[in-house]
N, C-alpha and C positions, 0 to 999 in steps of 0.2 A: 726712420726714427733714430735719434741720436743715442749713443751709448754713454756719453758723459757730457757735462756742460763745463766749458772753460771760457772765462772772459777776463781780459786784461783791462784794468781800470786805473785811473790816476787817483792817488790819495795825497794828502798833505800830512807829513809827520810834524806835529807841533813840538817845537823845541823850547819855546818860551812864549809869553803873551804877545810878543812882537816879532817872533821868528818862526818860520816853518820851511820845510823843504818838500819838494814834490818827489814822489817815488811811485814806481810802477808796482802794481799789486795784481797778482793773478788769483782769481777766485775760481774754485773748481768744485764740482758736485759729481759724485759717482753713485749710480743707482745701487751698486753692490754695498754701499755704506749709506743707506738712505736717510739716516737721521743727521748726518754730518755734512758740513761744508769745510773746505780748506781755503786758507788765505795765505798766499806765499809772497814773501818780500825778498828783494835782492840781498845776498849775503853781506854786502858791504855795510848794511845797516845793523848788523849784529854787534852785540857787545862782547861776544865770545872771541877770544884771541885767535882761535883756529880759523875764523872767517877772514883773517887778514891775508891768507895765502891764496895763490891762484887756484882756480877750480873749485872754490868753496861752494857748497850747495845753498840753495835758497833757504830762508827761514820759513818754516811752515807751521801755522797754527791751525788746529782742528777744533771745531766747536759746533754746537747744535744749529741746524738750519732754523729751527723754531726761535732760537735766541736772536738771530739776525732779523727774522721777520717781525718779532715782537718789538725789538729795539727801534724799528723804523717809526713806530707809533708812540711808545712810552719807554721810559728807562727800564732796561731789563739786564739781568745778569747777576751772577754771584760767583765768587772765586776769581779766577784768572781773566775772564772776559766779561766786559760790560759794554752795552750798546745803548745809545740814546739819541733821540732826535735833537737837532740844534737849529739855530735860526736859519731862516730861508729853507732851501731844499738841501740841507746838509745833515749828515748822520755822523756821530762821533763813536769811535770804537776804541776802547781802552784795553790794552793787553798788559797783564801784570805777571812778572816773573821775578825770581829771586834777585836777578841782576838789575832790575829796575822796571819802570812802567813806561809804556809807549802810548801816546795819545794820537790817534789818526782821525782825519776828517775826510769823509767821502761825499760825493754827490749822491743824494738819495736815489735819484733816477737811475744811476748805474746799478745800485744795489737791488732796487726793485726789478729792474730788467733781468738781472742774474737770477733772482728768486723765481720770477715768472718762468724763465727757461728751465729751471730745475723742476718746477711743478708740472711742466709739460711731460717730463720723464717720469716723475713719481709725484702724483698729487698728494697734498697734505692729507693725512689720515690713512693713506695707503702704504706707508713706509714698511709696515710689518709684512706686507705681501712680497717684499723684495729682499727680506733677510734670508741669508743662507746660514742657518743655525749650526750646521756641521762645520762649515768653513770657519765661522766665528769662534767656535769652541776649539778647533784645531789651532787657530792663530793664538788664542788665549793660553793654551797649554804648550805652545812652542812646537 
């Protein structure tokens, strides 16, 4: 049995209606954090000045696994992350931050495969069985 799911997929960062750039995206799921997924992008795509230096860390967004799942079928999201189906077998993910908004296009098949693998570890509806309340409280309180 796997202890985590990690999958590298290609996305397109939409720069304008006629320009986009490919970027490597790492999707990850940890049973210890059963409601969340992580989406990591290379540091060179950051708007943060600190990312210009050598050895900068990837940009990581954390959001609900259910949001990604719902967004494959219908527009979903509120706040910083929105997910919606697009023409063909594509899914759009919009990430909003004070520095700006990033619009990414993924192959829906890649996202569905990642979600399927995460559900092998923790089926939907069983997330609460994997929560460690003591550890979560300790992290919250520092």
